[in-house]
N, C-alpha and C positions, 0 to 999 in steps of 0.2 A: 350717772348718779350724782355727779358733783354739783349739779344744779337743783337737786331735789330740795324742796322746801319742807322744813320740819315744823311741827306745832310748838309754839312757845309755851313753856310751863304755866305762864300766867294768862293763857288765852281765855280762860273762863272768868278771869278777873280783869276786864278791859281797862278800868281806871288805873289799877296798879301797873298793868302792862304799859299803859301810856306814860305814866310817871317814870317807869324804868327807862324807856327809850328816850324820853325827854332829857333825862339826866345824862344820857350817853351822847347827846348832841343832835338827836333826830329833830328835824324841823317840820313845821306845818305853817308856812307863811301865806297870808292872803296875797293874791295876785290880781292885777287890774284886768278886767275883761273888756271886750270891744263894746263901743257904743252901739245901741240897737239900730242907729241910722248909719252905721259905717257902710261905705260903698262895697258892693260885691264885685270881686275881681274875676276875670275870665281864667286866670291861671291858678285860682285857689278854690277849694270847695268850702262853701259856707254852711256850717252846721248851726242849727237852732235847737237849743236844748230846753225842754220843759219837763216837769214831773208833778205828781201830787196835785192834780187839778180836782180830784174828788167830786166827780159828777158836775163840775162847774166850768167845763171847757168853753161853753158858749159865752160865758162872761169874759173869758180871756182872749177870745178870737181877735178883737180889734187891736190888741197889744202884741200879738205875735208877728214878728217881722218876717219878711220873705227870706228865702235861702234855698240852697240846693237840697239839703237833707234836714228833715225835722225828726228829732228824737224825743219820744215821750217815754221817760224812764220810770214807769210804775205809778200805781195808785190813780188810775183815771176814773175809777168808780169808788163808792164807799163800801160795797159788799159784793161786787161782782154779779149782781142780778141781771137777768137778760135784758130788761127794759133799759137799764143804764148803759149796757154795752151797745145796744142798738142806737141809742141816742148819741153816745160818744162817737161811734163809727160814722154816723151821718154828719156830725159837726166836724169831724176830722176831714171828711171829704170836701168840705168847703174851703180848706186851706190850699194855697197855690203851690206848695213845695212839690217838686218832681218826685222825690223819694221821701217816704214817711216810715219811720221805724218805731214800733211799739214793743215795750217790754212790760210784763205784768209786775205788780207789786204785791205786798202782803195783803192789801185790801181786795185784791181780785180773788175772792173766795170761790173755790170750785174750779179754778183754772189749772191747778196742779193735777197731772195725770195720776189716777189712783186715789185721789182725795175723796173721802166720803162727802156726800151732798144731802141736803135736807129735801123733804117732799116738795117744797115750793120750787127749789132749784130744778129738781128732776122734772116736775110738771112743765115748767117753762121750756126746758130743753126738748122734752118729748113732743110738745106741741109744735115745735119748729123742726123736728126731725134731725136734731144734732145731738152730739154727745158732750161737747164742751162749748162754753160760751165764746171762747176765742175764735171759734169757727165763723163767728159773725163779723169778724174784723176784715172786711173786704177792701177797705180804703187804705191799707197799709201793709207792711211786712211785719208779721209778729215773730219775734225771736225768743226762743226759750232753749238755752243751751245750744244755740246754733249761731252761725255767722253768715254774713252776706257780703259780697264784694260790690262796691259802688265806686266808679271812677278809679279803679285800681286800688282802692283802700278797703281793708277788711274791717268790718264792724261785727263784734260779738256781743250777744245779749244774754244775760242770765239774771234771774229774779231772786236768787237765794239770799237769806238773811238769818240772823240769830234770835228772832223774836218769837217765842213759843205761842201757840194758839192761832197762828195765821197760816195761810197758804205759803208754800215754799220755805218753810222753816227748817233749818238744820242747826243742831247744837254747835256752840263754839268749840273749836278744836279741830280734830282730824276730819270730822264730817263736813264742816263748813269749808275747810281748806280744800277738800276735793271738789267743791262746787265753786268755789270762787278762786247818822244823817241830821245831823241836826242843824247846822248853820248854812244858810243859803249863800252861794257864792263859789268862788274857785280858790283852791289852795294848792301849794306844791311842797314836796319834800326835797326839792332840788333836782329831781329826776322825772317824777311822774306828776301830772296835773290831775287834781281831783275836783269834780264839779258836783255841787248840789243844786239842782235846777228846780227845786220845789216852788210851785206857784202859790201854795197856801202855807199859812203858819201852823203852829201846833194845835190851834183851835179850829183848823180847817177854814180860816178866813182868807179871802183874796188879799195877798200881801206883797208879792214879789214879781219882778219882770223876768222874761226869758233870759237865758245866757247864750251868747253866740260866740263862735270861734271859727277860724279859717285854718285849713290844712292845704299846703301847696299840692297841686296835681302831680302825681308821679310822672316821670318821663314817658312820653308816648301816649298819654291820655289827654282827652279833651272833654268838655262838658256838652258838646254838641251831639 
């Protein structure tokens, strides 16, 4: 129980909470990321990170560099409708990455198990004989509170967030703690690296490049 994480009393007031820890010396410093044309090494796993393409993946395809693992971290549609998911899956299939990981975002409406759906959503799913639109993601591994091991490295995907009114919402505090973005780029607190790989800005306009990083292969693993 020594490592049990408790909820901060200011968890429902994130700005006040941030100021509190900033005064205590917590840091959030930007860090330099790899150039998109950086060479891929045989002894390292190249990760390519994107998110928030909002039904515009086709526009970004020419700008996505090759790598071993592609991660799309949420909001690949605007509302999770079936036609957008089918389109995204087809576009994703054109990319050369050997492994493709997809995590839902708050805009993937209807993806959360047990979530109410409207008549249009249900009609589209019934027509295809499926219960959830994520079943259409055949060109990737879809992670929702699950992990996958690739090249000896464990990747865990979870979509939960504290924004009410969307799929995968949990209130700040204990509920979101049990489950678990504004500036594009990478930052660090000195121990953990945080990446915001959004491809669109707050107005859903194409604005940013992918973010890439390398992790050395664990002993005994190869990419062959």
